[in-house]
C-alpha positions in Angstrom: 0.0 0.0 0.0 2.8 2.4 0.9 4.6 1.5 -2.3 1.5 2.4 -4.3 1.1 5.7 -2.4 4.8 6.6 -3.0 4.4 5.8 -6.7 1.4 8.2 -6.8 3.4 10.9 -5.1 6.3 10.4 -7.5 3.9 10.7 -10.5 2.6 14.0 -9.2 6.0 15.3 -8.2 7.5 14.9 -11.7 5.1 17.3 -13.4 6.3 20.5 -15.1 6.5 23.6 -12.8 6.9 26.3 -15.4 4.4 29.1 -16.0 6.2 30.6 -19.0 3.4 29.9 -21.5 -0.3 29.4 -21.7 -1.1 25.9 -22.8 -4.0 24.4 -24.8 -4.9 22.5 -21.6 -5.2 25.8 -19.8 -7.6 27.0 -22.4 -9.6 23.8 -22.3 -10.0 24.1 -18.5 -10.9 27.8 -18.8 -13.7 26.9 -21.3 -14.7 23.9 -19.2 -15.2 26.1 -16.1 -17.2 28.6 -18.2 -19.2 25.7 -19.7 -20.1 24.3 -16.3 -21.2 27.7 -14.9 -23.4 28.7 -17.9 -26.5 26.7 -17.8 -30.0 26.7 -16.2 -29.0 29.3 -13.6 -27.8 31.7 -16.2 -30.9 31.2 -18.4 -33.2 31.9 -15.5 -31.1 34.8 -14.1 -32.7 37.5 -16.3 -36.1 36.5 -15.0 -35.3 36.5 -11.3 -32.9 39.5 -11.4 -35.2 41.5 -13.7 -38.2 41.1 -11.4 -36.2 42.7 -8.6 -35.9 46.0 -10.4 -33.2 48.1 -12.0 -31.0 49.2 -9.0 -30.8 45.8 -7.4 -29.7 44.4 -10.7 -27.0 47.0 -11.1 -25.6 46.2 -7.6 -25.7 42.5 -8.3 -23.8 43.1 -11.6 -21.0 44.9 -9.7 -20.8 42.1 -7.2 -20.7 39.3 -9.8 -17.0 39.1 -10.6 -15.5 39.4 -7.0 -18.2 37.1 -5.6 -17.5 34.5 -8.3 -13.7 34.7 -8.5 -12.8 34.9 -4.8 -15.1 32.1 -3.8 -14.0 29.6 -6.5 -10.4 30.6 -5.9 -10.8 29.7 -2.2 -12.3 26.3 -3.0 -9.5 25.6 -5.5 -6.9 26.5 -2.9 -8.6 24.3 -0.4 -8.4 21.2 -2.7 -4.8 22.2 -3.6 -3.8 22.2 0.1 -4.3 18.4 0.3 -2.0 15.6 -0.7 -1.3 15.1 -4.4 -4.1 13.4 -6.2 -6.7 14.0 -3.4 -10.1 15.2 -4.5 -12.3 17.4 -2.3 -13.7 14.6 -0.2 -10.2 13.3 0.6 -8.9 16.8 1.5 -11.9 17.4 3.9 -11.1 14.1 5.7 -7.4 14.9 5.7 -7.9 18.4 7.3 -11.0 17.8 9.5 -11.0 14.1 10.4 -13.2 11.1 9.5 -16.5 12.4 11.1 -16.2 15.9 9.7 -15.1 14.4 6.4 -18.3 12.3 6.2 -20.4 15.3 7.1 -18.8 17.6 4.5 -19.0 14.9 1.9 -22.7 14.6 2.6 -23.2 18.4 2.3 -21.0 18.4 -0.9 -23.3 15.8 -2.5 -26.5 17.7 -1.5 -25.0 21.0 -2.7 -24.5 19.6 -6.2 -27.1 16.8 -6.7 -30.1 19.2 -6.6 -28.6 21.1 -9.5 -28.8 17.9 -11.6 -32.4 17.8 -10.7 -32.9 21.4 -11.8 -31.2 20.8 -15.1 -33.3 17.7 -15.7 -36.5 19.7 -15.3 -35.1 22.6 -17.4 -33.9 20.3 -20.2 -37.3 18.5 -20.4 -39.2 21.8 -20.4 -37.0 23.3 -23.1 -37.3 20.3 -25.5 -41.0 19.9 -24.9 -41.6 23.7 -25.6 -39.5 23.5 -28.7 -41.4 20.5 -30.1 -44.8 22.1 -29.3 -44.2 25.8 -30.4 -41.4 25.6 -33.0 -41.8 22.1 -34.6 -45.6 22.1 -34.1 -45.7 18.5 -33.1 -47.1 17.0 -29.9 -44.3 16.1 -27.6 -44.3 12.5 -26.2 -45.5 11.9 -22.6 -43.3 13.9 -20.2 -42.1 10.7 -18.5 -40.8 9.2 -21.7 -39.2 12.5 -23.0 -37.4 13.0 -19.7 -36.2 9.4 -19.6 -34.8 9.6 -23.1 -33.0 12.9 -22.6 -31.4 12.0 -19.3 -30.4 8.6 -20.6 -28.7 10.3 -23.5 -26.6 12.6 -21.3 -25.6 9.7 -19.1 -24.4 7.9 -22.2 -21.9 10.8 -22.7 -20.9 10.6 -19.1 -19.9 6.9 -19.6 -17.1 8.2 -21.9 -15.1 9.5 -18.9 -14.1 12.8 -17.2 -11.6 14.0 -19.8 -14.0 13.4 -22.6 -16.7 15.4 -20.7 -14.3 18.3 -20.2 -13.2 18.3 -23.8 -16.8 18.0 -25.1 -17.9 20.9 -22.9 -15.0 23.1 -24.0 -15.8 22.4 -27.6 -19.5 23.2 -27.0 -18.6 26.5 -25.4 -17.3 28.1 -28.7 -20.6 27.9 -30.6 -22.5 28.7 -27.4 -20.6 31.9 -26.8 -21.1 33.0 -30.4 -24.8 32.1 -30.2 -25.4 33.9 -26.9 -23.6 37.0 -28.1 -25.6 36.9 -31.4 -28.9 36.7 -29.5 -27.9 39.5 -27.1 -27.0 41.7 -30.0 -30.1 40.7 -31.9 -32.2 41.9 -29.0 -30.6 45.4 -29.1 -33.0 46.9 -31.7 -35.9 45.4 -29.7 -35.0 47.2 -26.5 -38.1 48.9 -25.2 -36.7 50.1 -21.9 -38.0 47.2 -20.0 -36.5 47.3 -16.6 -35.6 51.0 -17.0 -39.2 51.7 -16.1 -38.2 51.0 -12.5 -35.0 53.1 -12.6 -36.8 56.2 -11.3 -38.2 54.2 -8.4 -35.3 54.2 -6.0 -36.2 51.6 -3.4 -36.1 52.3 0.3 -32.9 51.0 1.9 -34.7 48.2 3.7 -36.5 47.1 0.6 -33.3 47.2 -1.5 -31.4 45.1 1.1 -34.3 42.6 1.2 -34.3 42.2 -2.6 -30.5 41.8 -2.7 -30.7 39.3 0.2 -33.1 37.0 -1.6 -31.4 37.5 -5.0 -27.9 36.6 -4.0 -28.6 32.8 -3.7 -29.7 32.9 -7.4 -26.6 34.8 -8.3 -24.5 32.3 -6.5 -26.1 29.5 -8.4 -26.0 31.3 -11.8 -22.2 31.6 -11.8 -21.4 28.4 -9.9 -19.0 25.8 -11.2 -17.9 24.3 -7.9 -18.7 20.8 -8.9 -15.8 20.7 -11.4 -13.4 22.6 -9.1 -12.2 19.5 -7.4 -11.2 17.8 -10.7 -9.7 21.1 -11.9 -7.5 21.5 -8.8 -6.3 17.9 -9.0 -5.3 18.3 -12.6 -3.6 21.7 -11.9 -1.5 20.1 -9.1 -0.6 17.2 -11.5 0.5 19.6 -14.2 2.1 22.5 -12.3 3.1 21.1 -8.8 4.1 24.0 -6.5 2.9 26.5 -9.1 -0.6 25.1 -9.2 -2.1 27.9 -7.1 -0.7 30.7 -9.3 -1.8 29.0 -12.6 -5.2 28.0 -11.4 -5.9 31.5 -10.2 -5.0 32.8 -13.7 -7.3 30.3 -15.4 -10.1 31.1 -12.9 -9.7 34.9 -13.4 -9.9 34.6 -17.2 -12.9 32.2 -17.0 -14.8 34.5 -14.6 -14.1 37.6 -16.7 -15.4 35.8 -19.7 -18.6 34.5 -18.0 -19.4 37.7 -16.2 -19.0 39.9 -19.3 -21.0 37.5 -21.5 -23.7 36.8 -18.9 -24.3 40.4 -17.8 -24.5 41.6 -21.4 -27.1 38.9 -22.1 -29.0 39.6 -18.9 -29.3 43.3 -19.6 -30.2 42.8 -23.2 -33.1 40.5 -22.1 -34.4 42.8 -19.3 -34.3 45.8 -21.6 -36.4 43.9 -24.1 -39.0 42.4 -21.9 -41.3 44.2 -19.5 -41.5 43.1 -15.8 -44.9 41.6 -16.6 -43.4 39.4 -19.3 -40.7 38.3 -17.0 -43.3 37.4 -14.5 -45.1 35.4 -17.2 -41.9 33.5 -18.0 -41.5 32.6 -14.4 -45.0 31.4 -14.2 -44.5 29.2 -17.3 -41.4 27.6 -15.7 -39.4 28.3 -18.9 -35.9 29.6 -19.4 -35.6 33.1 -20.8 -34.5 31.6 -24.2 -37.6 29.4 -24.5 -39.7 32.4 -23.6 -38.0 34.6 -26.2 -38.5 31.9 -28.9 -42.2 32.0 -28.2 -42.3 35.8 -27.9 -40.6 36.8 -31.3 -42.2 36.0 -34.6 -38.8 35.3 -36.1 -38.0 31.8 -37.5 -34.3 32.1 -36.8 -34.8 33.1 -33.1 -37.6 30.7 -32.7 -35.3 27.8 -33.6 -32.0 29.1 -32.4 -33.0 30.1 -28.8 -34.3 26.7 -27.6 -31.3 25.0 -29.2 -28.9 27.4 -27.4 -30.8 26.6 -24.2 -30.5 22.9 -24.9 -26.7 23.1 -25.4 -26.2 25.3 -22.3 -28.2 23.0 -20.0 -26.8 19.8 -21.4 -23.2 20.8 -21.0 -23.8 22.1 -17.5 -25.5 18.8 -16.6 -22.4 17.0 -17.7 -20.1 19.3 -15.7 -22.2 19.0 -12.5 -22.5 15.2 -12.9 -18.7 15.0 -12.3 -19.1 16.6 -8.9 -22.4 14.8 -7.9 -21.0 11.4 -8.8 -17.8 12.2 -6.9 -19.8 13.1 -3.8 -22.1 10.0 -4.0 -19.1 7.7 -4.5 -17.4 9.3 -1.5 -20.5 8.7 0.6 -20.6 5.0 -0.4 -16.9 4.5 0.4 -17.3 6.3 3.8 -19.9 3.7 4.8 -17.1 1.1 4.8 -18.2 -0.6 1.6 -15.6 -1.1 -1.1 -17.4 -2.1 -4.3 -15.4 -2.5 -7.5 -14.9 0.7 -9.4 -17.1 -0.4 -12.4 -19.9 -1.5 -10.1 -19.8 1.8 -8.2 -19.9 3.7 -11.5 -23.0 1.7 -12.6 -24.7 2.1 -9.2 -24.1 5.9 -9.3 -25.4 6.2 -12.9 -28.5 4.2 -12.1 -29.3 6.3 -9.0 -28.8 9.5 -11.0 -31.0 8.3 -13.8 -33.9 7.2 -11.6 -34.1 10.3 -9.4 -33.4 12.8 -12.2 -36.1 11.2 -14.3 -38.7 11.2 -11.4 -38.1 14.9 -10.7 -38.1 15.9 -14.4 -41.5 14.1 -14.7 -43.0 15.9 -11.7 -41.8 19.3 -13.0 -41.4 21.4 -9.8 -40.7 25.1 -10.0 -37.1 25.6 -11.2 -36.6 29.0 -9.6 -38.1 27.7 -6.4 -35.5 24.9 -6.4 -32.7 27.3 -7.0 -33.8 29.6 -4.2 -34.3 27.0 -1.6 -31.9 24.2 -2.6 -29.2 25.3 -5.1 -27.8 28.7 -3.9 -27.8 28.4 -0.1 -26.4 24.8 0.1 -23.7 25.6 -2.5 -22.8 28.7 -0.4 -21.9 26.6 2.6 -19.4 24.5 0.6 -18.2 27.2 -1.9 -18.0 30.2 0.4 -17.8 29.2 4.1 -15.9 25.9 4.2 -12.7 27.3 2.5 -12.8 30.4 4.7 -13.1 28.2 7.8 -10.2 26.1 6.6 -8.1 29.2 6.1 -8.6 30.0 9.8 -8.1 26.5 11.1 -5.8 24.5 8.8 -2.0 25.2 9.0 -1.6 24.3 5.3 -3.8 27.3 4.4 -2.5 29.8 7.0 -0.7 31.8 4.3 -4.0 33.0 3.0 -5.1 34.5 6.3 -5.7 38.3 6.7 -6.9 39.0 3.2 -9.9 41.4 2.8 -11.4 39.0 0.2 -11.9 36.4 3.0 -14.3 38.8 4.8 -16.2 39.5 1.6 -16.6 35.8 0.7 -17.7 34.9 4.2 -20.3 37.7 4.2 -21.8 36.6 0.9 -21.9 33.0 2.1 -23.8 34.0 5.3 -26.2 36.1 3.3 -27.0 33.2 1.0 -27.6 30.8 3.9 -29.8 33.2 5.9 -31.9 33.8 2.8 -32.6 30.1 2.7 -33.8 30.2 6.4 -36.0 33.2 5.7 -37.6 31.6 2.6 -38.3 28.4 4.5 -39.9 30.2 7.4 -41.9 32.7 5.4 
């Protein structure tokens, strides 16, 4: 066993430690991170953020980059602080012990798995709406449609992690072009939309309340924590002692790309649609792209928007499956059972298929799931756990005393208290 561990350490220790050039693999990871983040949360963000009014949206836009970058950098540093080759569940156990490791692994799973359920619902609704409104054919029964779609995505998952990351990075290129095209296309159709609320400066208490409840959705919309563990492990393998610096560079570029793209798209949508139309989209449980496809009498947009939504949700499903399966396998292993790797993969895939299919068939409110499940639980893992580790773990002591730590902790607490409020109200 020790020989095996030593061989693993040697394999990770012999990796290149130079940062002189930006590699193709760095670009692949940058786009993979972007691809994981841009999905159902982004496609529902214009609806939820737009309903809050103009000024809350402006403030949220200013918070988007620091909130996203500092939080994901903290989680990446947390994974990097462990032994070479250790994923997030191993690092938690290494730093906090067996009991805390089991608890955090459980939270990690429940922070990510609900997102798969959200994507399952969004994907089924997008395809069903496309068949009904654009293709003018009656979609099959919801249970059958959901089963076929989820089974198809899990077939891609069976190809392995590296194939998933490469597939997502390839899908990002046309997606960026398509999202930019759609945002630009909407410019001539700007009617003012959300600007109608710009003259209504909300009272400080009302503004804070709106921001408080909107932050969990923002956290979810830019979240790519499920792929951070695999990202950090690969960075440590490639760059060794320089992994922190290179991973921060990749994260910074990925976040700049996603924030600029997403905010341009969001503002283009909310300047086109009125608050009443945004409320209608929320009531129909559709993404903003599906609603725009039904709103415009334009064949190109009618067909392009749902297809863009399909690609966005599908690639985010793939990225989040990596984290969800990692968490579920960690839970199984911490029970003391040691099934064969292939058997564990099959058990994980079967569990994901059945639960995602059931939820997609039931069609719960997507925004409701984001507000009560997605954002707040993710915040506990993404925002608070790395900050706690910086205070308590010697390997992360060098990151103490930074102002960004206070900011990340505050955002995490806001997201979690919003969950408590929404459950009690």
